[in-house]
C-alpha distance (Angstrom), angle and dihedral (degrees) to the residues before:
residue distance angle dihedral
M1 . . .
T2 3.81 . .
V3 3.77 136.0 .
G4 3.79 110.9 -75.2
I5 3.80 123.3 -130.6
V6 3.81 128.0 -151.7
V7 3.81 121.9 -163.4
V8 3.81 116.4 -153.5
S9 3.80 117.2 -167.8
H10 3.79 137.4 157.3
S11 3.80 86.6 -122.7
S12 3.79 124.9 58.4
K13 3.81 88.8 -153.0
I14 3.80 92.6 54.7
A15 3.81 92.5 48.3
E16 3.80 93.1 47.2
G17 3.81 92.8 44.7
A18 3.80 92.9 49.9
V19 3.80 90.5 49.8
E20 3.81 91.1 48.4
L21 3.81 90.4 52.6
A22 3.81 95.5 47.4
A23 3.80 91.8 46.2
Q24 3.81 89.4 64.4
M25 3.79 89.0 65.9
A26 3.80 99.8 33.4
P27 3.82 108.6 36.1
D28 3.81 94.8 164.8
V29 3.80 97.1 52.0
E30 3.80 121.2 98.6
L31 3.82 104.6 -122.7
V32 3.80 118.0 -178.3
A33 3.81 124.7 -169.7
A34 3.81 117.9 -147.0
G35 3.79 106.0 175.4
G36 3.77 134.2 149.2
T37 3.77 131.3 4.5
D38 3.80 126.0 -55.2
D39 3.81 89.8 -89.2
D40 3.83 92.3 43.7
R41 3.78 97.6 -104.6
I42 3.80 121.7 137.9
G43 3.79 108.7 -76.1
T44 3.78 138.9 61.5
S45 3.79 135.0 -77.7
L46 3.78 124.4 -149.5
E47 3.80 90.4 -157.3
K48 3.80 92.8 51.5
V49 3.80 93.6 47.1
L50 3.81 93.3 45.3
A51 3.81 90.5 50.3
A52 3.81 90.0 50.4
V53 3.81 91.9 49.6
E54 3.81 92.1 49.0
Q55 3.79 91.6 47.7
S56 3.79 90.6 49.9
L57 3.83 92.2 47.8
V58 3.79 89.8 55.5
D59 3.79 95.6 43.1
S60 3.81 93.3 47.2
G61 3.79 90.1 57.8
G62 3.80 93.7 -134.1
D63 3.81 96.4 -48.3
G64 3.80 90.2 118.3
V65 3.79 138.8 -111.8
V66 3.79 133.1 -103.5
V67 3.81 118.9 -155.6
L68 3.81 123.6 -154.2
T69 3.80 124.4 -170.3
D70 3.78 139.3 -172.7
L71 3.82 114.7 -145.8
G72 3.81 142.2 4.8
S73 3.78 107.7 -69.8
A74 3.80 91.6 37.0
V75 3.80 87.2 66.8
M76 3.80 91.5 52.3
T77 3.79 91.7 47.1
A78 3.80 90.8 49.9
E79 3.81 91.7 48.8
S80 3.80 90.6 51.3
A81 3.80 91.7 49.0
M82 3.78 90.0 50.9
E83 3.80 90.9 53.9
F84 3.81 91.3 53.3
A85 3.81 94.7 42.8
S86 3.80 119.4 117.5
D87 3.82 90.1 -120.3
P88 3.83 108.2 23.9
D89 3.81 93.8 173.3
A90 3.81 90.6 61.9
V91 3.81 93.3 56.9
L92 3.83 120.3 80.4
L93 3.80 127.1 -173.2
A94 3.81 115.4 -141.6
D95 3.79 121.6 -145.3
A96 3.78 94.9 -146.8
P97 3.82 143.5 119.5
L98 3.78 106.0 -84.0
V99 3.81 104.0 -124.8
E100 3.80 100.1 29.5
G101 3.79 92.0 41.2
L102 3.78 92.6 47.5
V103 3.80 93.8 51.8
A104 3.80 91.8 47.5
A105 3.81 92.0 46.7
A106 3.80 92.9 47.2
V107 3.81 92.7 51.2
A108 3.81 90.5 48.4
A109 3.80 90.8 50.6
Q110 3.81 90.7 47.0
G111 3.80 87.9 54.6
G112 3.80 91.5 54.8
S113 3.80 100.7 -102.4
G114 3.80 119.0 158.9
V115 3.78 123.6 -111.8
A116 3.82 95.4 -93.7
D117 3.81 92.2 50.2
V118 3.80 91.7 46.8
R119 3.81 89.7 55.2
K120 3.81 89.6 46.0
A121 3.81 90.5 52.6
A122 3.81 90.4 51.8
E123 3.79 93.1 48.9
A124 3.80 91.9 48.3
A125 3.80 90.9 57.1
G126 3.80 92.9 96.4
Y127 3.80 90.2 84.9
R128 3.80 121.1 -164.9
P129 3.82 117.9 -175.6
A130 3.78 115.1 -116.4
E131 3.78 117.4 -112.3
P132 3.81 112.6 -103.8
A133 3.81 89.2 -120.0
D134 3.78 89.9 64.0
Q135 3.79 90.0 71.1
A136 3.78 98.9 33.0
E137 3.79 104.4 52.3
G138 3.78 119.0 117.6
A139 3.76 128.0 -34.3
G140 3.77 95.2 -58.2
V141 3.80 95.3 101.4
V142 3.80 108.3 123.4
N143 3.79 118.8 -147.2
P144 3.81 114.1 -123.4
D145 3.79 120.3 -101.3
A146 3.80 88.9 -138.1
S147 3.79 134.7 6.9
G148 3.76 143.3 169.6
D149 3.81 144.2 176.9
F150 3.80 117.5 -133.8
T151 3.80 131.0 178.7
L152 3.80 119.1 -134.5
I153 3.80 110.6 -122.3
N154 3.80 101.1 172.2
P155 3.83 112.0 104.3
L156 3.82 97.6 -121.1
G157 3.79 97.8 41.3
M158 3.78 119.9 -157.1
H159 3.80 103.5 0.9
A160 3.81 127.6 143.1
R161 3.81 100.5 -70.7
P162 3.83 97.7 49.4
A163 3.81 89.6 44.2
A164 3.81 90.0 52.1
K165 3.81 91.9 48.7
I166 3.79 92.1 51.5
A167 3.79 95.2 44.6
G168 3.79 94.1 42.9
G169 3.80 95.0 50.5
L170 3.79 95.0 44.4
S171 3.81 92.1 50.4
G172 3.81 89.7 71.4
L173 3.81 94.9 53.3
D174 3.79 130.2 86.6
A175 3.77 96.1 -122.5
E176 3.79 142.9 95.3
V177 3.78 107.3 -127.4
T178 3.77 133.1 -173.1
V179 3.79 126.9 -168.4
N180 3.79 111.7 -158.5
C181 3.82 86.8 -18.8
V182 3.83 96.6 -53.7
D183 3.79 128.7 106.8
G184 3.79 108.6 -79.6
M185 3.80 91.4 -151.2
S186 3.80 94.7 56.5
I187 3.79 113.3 90.8
M188 3.79 91.8 -166.2
A189 3.80 92.4 50.3
L190 3.79 91.9 50.3
M191 3.80 93.1 47.9
A192 3.81 89.9 47.9
L193 3.82 88.5 63.1
A194 3.82 87.3 73.9
A195 3.81 88.1 -154.4
G196 3.79 110.0 176.5
Q197 3.78 132.4 -165.2
G198 3.80 109.0 -56.4
S199 3.80 94.1 26.9
T200 3.79 119.0 129.0
L201 3.79 121.9 -124.1
R202 3.80 115.2 -151.3
I203 3.81 108.5 -154.0
E204 3.80 120.1 -164.0
A205 3.79 121.6 177.7
R206 3.78 134.9 -177.1
G207 3.78 127.5 -171.0
K208 3.79 142.8 43.9
D209 3.82 95.0 -45.8
A210 3.80 96.4 37.8
Q211 3.81 95.6 123.1
K212 3.80 91.7 44.2
A213 3.80 89.0 53.7
V214 3.78 93.8 51.4
D215 3.82 91.8 45.6
Y216 3.80 90.4 49.0
V217 3.80 93.2 55.1
R218 3.81 91.0 43.0
R219 3.82 91.4 56.0
L220 3.79 92.1 48.6
V221 3.80 92.4 50.1
E222 3.82 94.5 45.0
E223 3.81 90.2 49.8
G224 3.79 90.5 50.0
F225 3.80 88.9 -120.8
G226 3.80 87.3 -74.3
E227 3.82 91.5 -65.2
L228 3.81 100.1 110.1
């Protein structure tokens, strides 16, 4: 079982499309769309959202549910559904951008993260690059335990699926990993690199599984992320 995820949108098409996208990167995660009103107009439905939450609670086997929303009243509808849920404590609402947050949450759930960490992954999706000074101040910079430089050979470079594979695999390792100086477990950060075919990825890892992390990324890159 994995953490379940419910997507609440004013539009049934938006909710279903977001779920379809996230499912490409997290095939084992229970993703439930709850968009639109009961008669599929633009709006939200407490009954539809509550049914989605209850379905996800059952399908997740007690691992918990994270809810993501799009705009204003969708948040209120989701909060009301959580209050009426059979196990309110197992349902967490994420304050995150819908699509980016959903993809990040789904990958975290696919990697086996608990409900709190899945929500955290969603809320961290609004990535902002660190200032160069953050890594250059003083003598406190720690050399990596393992590192490597690998050239992207897949035609589309670092798009959503490769980013999800890297982030998802690294999330299960005991290591802090950066890819070209950004967090290797952040899908949005990896995509923001805009690294195309022929670009070099600099992997630096620190921690018990540092070498495993570098070897994992190396294999993905050499295999073209399965896209060749």
